[in-house]
C-alpha positions in Angstrom: 0.2 -0.3 -0.2 2.7 2.7 1.0 4.3 2.2 -2.3 1.2 2.1 -4.8 1.0 5.8 -2.3 4.3 6.7 -3.3 3.8 5.8 -6.8 0.8 8.0 -7.0 -1.9 6.0 -6.4 -4.7 8.1 -5.0 -6.9 5.8 -3.2 -3.7 4.0 -1.6 -2.7 7.5 -0.4 -6.2 8.2 1.0 -5.9 4.8 2.6 -2.6 5.2 4.5 -3.6 8.5 5.6 -6.9 7.3 6.8 -5.6 4.4 8.6 -4.2 6.9 11.1 -7.0 9.6 10.9 -8.6 8.6 14.3 -5.4 8.3 16.1 -4.1 11.6 15.0 -7.5 13.2 15.7 -7.0 11.9 19.4 -3.3 13.2 19.6 -4.1 16.6 17.8 -7.3 16.9 20.5 -4.5 15.7 23.3 -2.0 18.1 22.6 -4.6 21.5 22.2 -5.6 20.3 25.8 -7.6 22.7 28.2 -4.9 25.7 27.2 -5.8 25.9 23.4 -9.1 24.0 23.3 -11.5 26.6 21.7 -8.6 28.4 20.0 -6.8 25.6 17.7 -9.1 23.2 15.8 -7.8 19.8 15.6 -9.4 19.5 12.1 -7.4 22.7 10.9 -4.2 21.0 12.7 -5.0 17.7 10.6 -5.9 19.5 7.4 -2.2 21.2 7.9 -0.5 18.0 8.8 -2.3 16.3 5.6 -1.2 19.1 3.1 2.8 18.6 4.5 2.5 15.1 4.6 1.1 14.9 1.1 4.1 17.1 -0.3 6.4 15.3 1.4 4.9 11.5 1.2 8.0 10.5 -1.2 10.5 11.0 1.6 8.5 8.2 3.7 10.5 5.3 3.0 9.3 2.4 5.7 6.5 0.4 5.0 4.5 0.1 8.1 1.5 1.6 9.5 3.2 2.5 12.8 6.5 3.7 11.4 4.3 6.0 9.2 2.1 7.1 12.3 5.7 8.3 14.0 6.3 9.9 10.9 3.2 11.6 10.4 3.0 12.6 14.2 6.2 14.5 13.9 4.5 16.5 11.4 1.3 16.9 13.4 3.6 18.2 16.6 5.6 20.8 14.0 2.1 22.1 12.7 1.1 22.2 16.5 3.7 24.6 17.3 3.2 26.7 14.1 -0.3 27.2 15.2 0.6 28.4 19.2 3.2 30.6 17.8 0.8 32.3 15.3 -1.8 32.3 17.7 0.7 34.1 20.1 1.7 36.5 17.8 -1.7 37.5 17.2 -3.2 40.9 18.9 -5.2 40.2 21.7 -8.8 39.9 20.5 -7.9 39.4 17.0 -8.5 36.1 15.0 -11.3 33.9 14.5 -14.2 33.2 17.2 -13.9 30.4 19.6 -15.0 27.3 18.5 -17.8 26.0 20.6 -17.1 22.6 22.3 -19.1 19.8 20.7 -20.5 22.0 17.6 -20.2 20.7 14.0 -16.8 21.4 12.8 -16.3 23.4 9.7 -14.7 20.4 8.0 -18.1 18.2 8.9 -20.2 21.2 7.2 -18.2 21.5 4.1 -18.4 17.7 3.6 -22.2 18.5 2.5 -21.1 20.7 -0.4 -18.2 18.0 -1.6 -20.7 14.9 -1.5 -24.4 16.3 -1.8 -25.5 12.9 -1.8 -24.9 12.5 1.9 -27.9 13.2 3.9 -26.6 14.6 7.0 -22.5 14.7 7.1 -22.7 14.5 11.2 -25.0 11.1 11.0 -23.4 9.1 8.4 -22.0 5.8 9.5 -18.3 6.7 8.5 -18.4 10.3 9.0 -14.6 10.6 10.1 -13.7 8.1 7.4 -15.3 10.5 4.8 -13.9 13.6 6.8 -10.4 12.2 6.4 -11.1 11.3 2.6 -11.8 15.0 2.2 -8.9 16.4 4.3 -6.6 14.2 2.1 -8.3 15.6 -1.1 -7.8 19.1 0.0 -4.2 18.2 0.6 -4.1 17.1 -2.9 -5.7 20.5 -4.5 -3.5 23.2 -6.5 -2.3 25.7 -3.8 -4.5 28.4 -5.5 -7.8 26.0 -5.1 -6.3 25.3 -1.5 -6.2 28.8 -0.7 -9.9 29.6 -2.0 -11.3 26.3 -0.2 -9.3 27.2 3.3 -10.5 30.9 3.3 -13.5 31.0 1.1 -15.4 27.6 2.0 -14.2 26.6 5.4 -13.1 29.7 7.2 -15.8 31.7 5.4 -14.0 35.0 5.1 -15.6 37.6 3.1 -14.9 37.0 -0.8 -13.4 40.8 -1.4 -10.4 39.9 1.2 -9.8 36.6 -0.2 -9.7 38.3 -4.0 -8.1 41.1 -3.0 -5.3 39.2 -1.0 -4.9 36.7 -4.0 -5.0 39.5 -6.6 -7.8 38.1 -8.5 -11.4 39.5 -9.2 -14.2 38.3 -6.9 -15.7 36.2 -10.3 -12.2 34.6 -10.7 -12.2 33.9 -6.9 -15.8 31.9 -7.0 -15.0 30.3 -10.2 -11.7 28.7 -8.7 -13.8 27.8 -5.9 -16.3 26.2 -7.8 -13.7 24.2 -10.1 -11.9 23.1 -6.3 -15.3 21.9 -5.1 -15.9 20.0 -8.2 -12.0 18.6 -8.3 -12.8 17.7 -4.5 -15.9 15.8 -5.5 -13.9 13.9 -8.1 -11.1 13.0 -5.8 -13.6 11.5 -3.1 -15.3 9.4 -5.2 -19.0 7.9 -4.7 -20.7 9.0 -1.5 -21.7 5.7 -0.9 -18.9 4.1 0.3 -19.2 6.2 3.2 -22.7 4.8 3.8 -21.7 1.5 3.5 -21.2 -0.1 7.0 -19.2 -3.4 5.7 
């Protein structure tokens, strides 16, 4: 499986990353702990980890899940340190609003846009698997598409701000977002695979 993922097999890469998703999510939650709860989102931390892991996957040479988990955990640990540094660098009162405990994550909400055939993303039997697949798919987008997905569709920043920072028109950003969602749907495949329990 690891060799296939290194060779560019998209499903193999998704399977490899999905196999450690729950463990990584638990690790992220433990690292965030009470001190950063509500200020650092575990899903955001995993998304950044997946982006780095997809970019660096060719450098991973082992072929067992435990070695892979240690390798990707190191990436997650570094992304956590970066998130803490970013948070501390912000002036007091700025940045995203605190995350309400128990609320549906932004990734869960966005899942319905990527796979509209799913009823309610929060109640599908294999929800975490679907979210992991979506995170892997986002990590595989072109950089400009990832920016639009992150800022416009996940963070719901004003389109004028995103367009200004990307030096594009608002229409161009909308089109880029639409193409990104279509590509995500293609990368994630048929929604039915997340509904089966077998």
